[in-house]
C-alpha positions as CSV (number, residue, x, y, z in Angstrom):
1,M,0.2,0.2,-0.1
2,E,3.0,2.6,1.1
3,K,4.7,1.5,-2.4
4,D,1.4,3.0,-4.5
5,R,1.2,6.1,-2.8
6,A,4.8,6.8,-3.6
7,R,4.4,5.9,-7.2
8,R,1.1,8.2,-7.7
9,P,2.1,12.1,-8.5
10,L,0.9,14.6,-5.8
11,F,-1.4,16.3,-8.9
12,E,-1.7,15.5,-12.4
13,L,-1.9,18.5,-15.4
14,E,-5.3,18.4,-17.0
15,Q,-4.2,17.8,-21.2
16,T,-7.0,20.0,-23.6
17,A,-6.3,20.0,-26.7
18,Q,-7.9,23.9,-27.1
19,A,-5.2,26.5,-27.2
20,A,-5.2,30.3,-26.7
21,K,-7.1,31.8,-29.2
22,I,-4.4,35.0,-30.2
23,K,-4.4,37.3,-32.8
24,V,-1.7,40.1,-33.9
25,I,-3.0,43.3,-35.1
26,G,0.0,45.3,-36.8
27,L,-1.1,49.2,-36.8
28,G,0.5,51.8,-39.6
29,G,3.5,50.8,-41.7
30,G,5.7,50.0,-39.2
31,G,3.4,47.3,-37.4
32,G,2.2,45.9,-41.1
33,N,5.9,45.6,-42.0
34,A,6.2,43.0,-38.4
35,V,3.1,41.4,-39.3
36,S,4.5,40.5,-42.7
37,R,7.5,39.7,-41.3
38,M,6.0,37.1,-38.4
39,M,3.5,35.5,-41.5
40,A,6.6,35.3,-43.6
41,A,8.4,33.4,-40.5
42,Q,5.4,31.4,-40.5
43,F,4.0,31.4,-37.1
44,T,1.3,29.4,-36.3
45,G,-1.8,29.4,-34.1
46,V,-2.5,33.3,-34.3
47,E,-5.0,35.2,-36.5
48,F,-3.1,38.1,-37.8
49,I,-4.8,42.1,-38.5
50,V,-3.5,44.8,-40.3
51,A,-5.0,48.2,-39.8
52,N,-3.6,51.1,-41.3
53,T,-5.0,54.5,-42.6
54,D,-2.8,54.1,-45.9
55,L,-4.9,51.9,-48.4
56,Q,-2.7,51.4,-51.0
57,A,-0.1,49.9,-48.2
58,L,-3.1,48.1,-46.6
59,S,-3.6,46.4,-49.9
60,A,-0.4,45.4,-50.4
61,S,-0.2,43.7,-47.3
62,P,-0.6,39.4,-47.1
63,A,-2.2,39.4,-43.9
64,P,-5.6,38.2,-44.7
65,V,-7.8,40.7,-42.5
66,K,-7.7,44.3,-43.3
67,L,-9.3,47.5,-41.8
68,Q,-8.7,50.2,-43.3
69,L,-8.7,53.3,-40.0
70,G,-10.0,56.8,-40.7
71,A,-11.6,56.1,-44.2
72,K,-13.4,59.2,-43.9
73,L,-10.9,61.8,-42.3
74,T,-7.7,60.2,-44.5
75,Q,-9.9,59.0,-47.6
76,G,-6.9,56.4,-48.1
77,L,-3.8,58.3,-47.8
78,G,-2.0,57.8,-44.7
79,A,-1.7,60.4,-41.6
80,G,0.8,62.2,-42.5
81,S,3.2,61.4,-39.7
82,N,0.9,63.2,-38.0
83,P,-0.1,61.5,-34.7
84,D,-3.2,63.5,-33.7
85,V,-4.9,62.1,-37.1
86,G,-3.9,58.0,-36.4
87,R,-5.6,58.7,-33.3
88,N,-8.6,60.4,-34.6
89,A,-8.7,57.8,-37.4
90,A,-8.9,55.0,-34.9
91,Q,-11.3,56.6,-33.2
92,E,-13.6,57.1,-36.2
93,D,-15.0,53.7,-35.5
94,P,-14.3,51.9,-32.5
95,D,-16.9,49.4,-32.8
96,Q,-14.7,47.6,-36.0
97,I,-11.8,47.6,-33.7
98,T,-13.4,45.9,-30.9
99,R,-15.4,43.5,-33.6
100,L,-11.8,42.4,-35.6
101,L,-10.5,41.7,-31.6
102,S,-13.5,40.2,-30.7
103,G,-13.1,36.4,-29.0
104,C,-9.5,35.8,-28.4
105,D,-8.1,35.5,-25.3
106,M,-4.9,37.4,-26.4
107,V,-4.1,40.8,-28.5
108,F,-0.9,41.5,-29.4
109,I,-0.4,44.8,-30.9
110,T,2.5,46.3,-33.2
111,A,3.3,49.4,-34.2
112,G,6.1,51.4,-35.5
113,L,6.3,54.8,-33.0
114,G,7.3,58.2,-34.7
115,G,5.1,58.2,-37.5
116,G,0.9,59.2,-37.6
117,T,-0.8,56.0,-37.3
118,G,0.8,53.6,-35.5
119,T,1.8,56.3,-32.8
120,G,-1.1,57.9,-32.5
121,A,-3.8,54.6,-33.1
122,A,-1.9,52.0,-30.7
123,P,-3.0,53.2,-27.5
124,V,-6.8,53.8,-28.8
125,V,-6.4,50.0,-30.1
126,A,-5.1,49.1,-26.6
């Protein structure tokens, strides 16, 4: 009896097949470039999203999910290195951002700081 007790573990980890649902959103040109590199490195188990005010840069991204920020404000042009424009563009339709990022366990926000869209939009998305 004492021998059986010694062989049994004190606790057992429950094995689950369900992994955490992770989304990565790249904001602006720098964030979009980071997402492109992650995709090229073939990260698995991650949903990639890019969001930008620059429609041309957005359409060139290989990301499967794309969000144009500030369509009314910038009319598809960039934020002109102005973080206020990036912030206002992200605030134009917050429900759309919420919908894209809902239903996951973790969200990673990637953005290059110093330009307009990433610098201004990152705090809004966070």
